[in-house]
Steps between C-alpha positions, in 0.01 A plus 500: 500500500280733704448456876150345448621239262704315759204355700325423173804309372531301822127429494519371144809286580327326797182441299687345215838382637565237237430744218731753658773245553463374141518854356795590716681179407437570132640854542807381694573219250459747207726754673750227575511392133543855385771576757696180416482553118570880520744515776795731430764658721698808418820501702651802334546746789552792262126485413388560858518878445296673227712595197338847498679605820773756418796300637378181337476688166862606539606150603312345203660757275859390605402132481357544156801696382740231636310170500827311542517619862158376596424175689859390543674232696834611627736204525767588756816300444755509788832325448780430734729682265439760228575239228257246656225758496571590139523141379174402679313814372621453142415129497157555652411782268595285201281215623201725570526673168443169329169444689236694301223312667549663842679819417441804278839665551827429685748781566817567694499875557833492685686301230392640158773507229496882528579492874760221464693725257432848638393441863845595623459849355196563714725513809721792599827566328683388809310173500591441132869575580504260795330224301730523199808509729392182677453323164844617385658368824339161436655479146774241598232252603239595239726427195565128560146449623346658187737289274402177687168540696528154668630347823827438315508872404451607863795283595709633206427858607601433863804308376614794290493732799675242711777477244543877529515463880770232471700718257472802725293711261192477719419471865309233675294770671373601154307174476426450874129574453443268197696217666295532820164518315582213272624299793187546697274415208692203362565358845122488545463324163765243595316429827159485345361816667283752331680819408487812274763700311492845343764640260335840526540507875855378465611773261293762682729454804228639724485842332137455386585652166454189285238314703147519356218408730430140597135550413347495153135570398318327224166669411230261372163594360284186542190395332238536771165321559286751691226238533721305740550578867875534434539631143878474490537159666572310178767749399656497850513116490665513156765748632584276790522195276743679265708627794567148630868422509623852485769602745319799639207589725187569292208699641193645341330826577316783319129568454406152375680284767387738774137463394526123469667480841227706654232265366702205625528650850118554492453131408748391773312387810176553314385159632567613860335841445201336321470223758507739796256735319245225427542327834463817708200607296318170550584481871371848571193441280424201723553703817266762360213281403569178690363288212698310242197514273496874501875509457459275200225723354702823549813334343307381196340840448846670535671267255210538249510873528886492444449307177230733379703808592801360319297456181355857527847639564651328191201619295545858625877547484622211274796400712577498869807699606722463798285744701152414380542136618466641852122486427520143638576589865274805476212295378557217753524747792192699418305205355549302819384799699164511316464125560588525868256790551203322347570161652545623852186708474322198360602294807407779731141474391466195730293183472267609223459325166825557288324666212332747734832557683669580171227737398513673836884528484474654152230744616717607801838511329430519127506883479834523684651228278389663180623843619829366613561315171403802295726730710794264475447457125501885463822517706673257263356664191658828609835361375375489140593859402855471646821465298604191695372248249578205729269631782250641249439154358494360850225757580288383207529137591457549876192725450339239278602240761301682772187480285566130437570435872178668613292332222625149591473557875131600472412224250722194503594521868137496631424213262798301629413576858145374443641194331762427763248581787757595776369474851336810659701675769326808623677836554876433482590842625814604688518508883576870510221638701725656770736635231217663320359648817847636581544646147164679514559620857845638415416593146647847519837375643521233231437754222757737648748207511449426136518877421843497671605196297386677180699810596814291564443318170466825305816631674688191389392518136800710387719211630325241276773373272423397148772280359488577125770252414344178358830318541451513876189278452700216362677217675859626555642152487380432143766477230365778287443742791833415671683553169324828434595619851858406416495687179334806662808538720711555192437872408582419128244215478214620730160455333371813677584728218298765306461502114362778286455572134616826353612652176779692670685243706808707553314785659292275718803293605679817596208622715465161671878480562486818706246357739655389831246213512637353180826306514538431127319557174527268202401566135631396155758773537639322808655250258704768322822519711657828591872576466524256213829614351699439816325169569536375145870596506554278803311214343704541179831486692386176668381362170836568330681319780258208539364439150751232401496367858122442500472413131802280417547385137511137608291337771620163622264211442338340807761272665451131563511352845863408476602855407304633796665252739840597369433868553373449851804291600744744344349800675499309830866423467580865414317623807703276728817600331442878499323538831581192715431688821185686401187348658263614232724370225542165682126467529439575138772252394342230705151569358642486147673165560177350648293626207756361254490163670123493538230387258418694192177620660708687756692679229178573318369659817820715542474602135137604535583695816771704328415516135134605505565814699815564294291515179264751664787725598659483156168568319411794727847644468497474121155662489579803722810575303279544184342814656436772236354845496136504603242760396121498531475410136728194532313345793368160398131461402412263785629749754323788336175296511529479873507881530344654189159439358418484129345844515802659662406512863773414748493310827679658800555294812573642846635310800431603859769641737513335836351166603280381213308270739398777734138621450585860612789513254279381219237757588749783481647358183164470322381843616818666378493339159130552442548867571734511198334238286125459596448211256778279631427139575691185613488282804577776752209717366253215442545357851405831659245606242317166531486554879343837449258364236396220732457725806300748293274215374428389852432854620268574208322168541454566868350841427276363227399199702428700813290748302303229322435296817401816692246584232370147502472485883326839506256389228409190711540634858375851434723635777837665490551398862441136420730516198776636728429231757556247224820648345671655804612163637630395166716815470610455857612142446699616198683764699561255781645251253743759360599606849580140596716468189699803621544359846617154381710642214305337220514713177217508258599354166357398163388165640354563842308814381247250351394426864325838525220425250427188695501697825265755344260233364490289821470809715214660301308169506543455878388849588210496262371188684516679837355829387212339312417286808528809730288705258227224525497544879697188589651494853773293663697481177813354654300212631336422167564257221611803294796567731588130492485508119720810481757350749532166315494658157799722604674201650442289193623768267788606725641159571454385147674795337741526791641173370652703224748606767655153451590569138860497389424811292574805719234710331227230554615444854474870577149496351405221740640704789304815413183297431525359857558849648225663300240235576590509864426873509192451289371258753583733796320784331202283417454343845623785719491836318186449302276402795635799702449725207146383437394500853165363624251374246357776282152396597352235725511162337554133564849358549684425179487122448 
């Protein structure tokens, strides 16, 4: 729309208001139908960066080579004992594997058959020796337990040792730990208190040689619905349903739950944020125009424009993404500005006939509105050639939105104002005559003051902190984020690793291992143990001694309740006879008597407490004694598929040395690995590479936008000086915003960086209004309706978007904070710096209405 078309459009609208309203209504209804029937949302965050970017190509190559590692839910199972964790993880994995509706694959990477048999060999020779020695020492207990894995068998095993103590062939101290542990656990059962028991902990005797971790991981690849706000919600609900009743703490994390949780935190308090945004916008609109009829007209135009822009956006990009939906606040903020400008200028025309007032307002302001809308649209369009797809699509939609906003504000708004017929008011300027006089009188001092602020801001630029870690934008108290933080503290399970594909994994792993920034390197060869002859000899010795113990020819059938009661009472009597003065023995004897005398449910609980972990211990012991020589060729197919592609390329994984949560540590780690392997990928790489891509996108867009707007302004204003007068305050407000962020310790991140396009758009519009009025010879600008419009437009936009500060989502809250800061500086630059920069009217003219 050229500058001359604005007055013509307004004139047509006031001549035929009903026709204009009917056409606009038809357009809005048609757009609403299209938007509702074609609405689609892509919540896949991986698509926000163009796949042609180098690091994204490397990331996609790894994901394509190993699709089983993509879009995972990590189910973290924490048990009170190692056995409880194992039982819960195994049970849950079995349940999930049967649900093909919600899950593609279910895996337990830390409990594969290969690791159950040969995992012991992956430790050092000394660790293998200590573990096998601990198992051999437990043989007297293990034999009876393996022959009768029941509560009766436990009593029989203890009774056998007590017989030896009574005969003098054994010492009471030899069974002090089992007696104490059983006494504590069974006393709790007898008294109805919750308790746990671990045979592994018991036989480990505090050495740590037998004890596996109390944490297990189940990796689930869910079926995702990317058309939903939370694509993995159904799968997460299914996991939680299947986990009910398990004796362990179950938590979900991973890419899918993290994304779902982020969307949930965005939705949390949405009613509060939306209510404050709408309420503040309406209140400030009323303060600006002091007419409910005008407020209603501006609101209707803004809502209609939002519907039309949504339809155009869907037609242009197909689906909204998590960034492009930000066109909503951008459109509302700038669309409301156009409405405020025209409405206040309309009222400033005084007590003349409404149609004439509208035509006069359009004649006086139309050129500035058209130029501002075009400049802002160019600024947003500058994002199109960048690799940040999320913002690129936002640029397309927002640029189209500016055209829609201008078109409706110069057609539908005048028609509605004519229809609603708000009362005339006269010049609603600001009472700033003395302030304006002071500014012009002390113009040089004011400009030097702002020059000083600019110098300070530029000096502070090196201190601007860009937080490249997207995890810092998430609510730390969410389950997925808290669990991820917990996992990150474990150097063996941190997600901040680096993966790379190579045809020479041994050479690459060797080079990476020599880097001080790398703690550990994993590859398929990591599963081939070293020093196997010595380790296998130790395992073979233990197997020779324990084979018949763990695999008896005859296993007793499950006892009935009477047999269990008899065993309990017999063992209690033996304890009192053999150790009458031992407190632990006395406590255990008393517990056994109470359980024997109690109801069957009590004995069932005691049996479950002891037998379930016993079976885990026996099964794990039998498996690790089956260890056999391992070569690369004998590694199982499922393990090979996790590390070798069909075409022979291998995956090598590097773990960072130092604190894997520290940004500086990760930077050094990534830089060191990329120097050796430039095509590496993984979470540690993508987090930093995404930050660089996004920062580059904003820098390039700023350069493109500034160049395009400068050319546009020069084409219209025909003066380099006036172009500088328009853009210098915008640049200054940007520097001042960044300096303020440094002073308050607010980092720039992926979320709040979106505030800068809004700052640029609003700033360009405001300063175009002032420069165009000054160019036309207007005087007393701070006392004019234009200054009032700029003030209230900034207040409406600032308070509305500042409501984002109330969001539970840390990234959105920081966006609201920076929007408030940036709009405050934009307003200062518009109402203080711009008048001082422009100086007295360019030529003699009437006061600006």
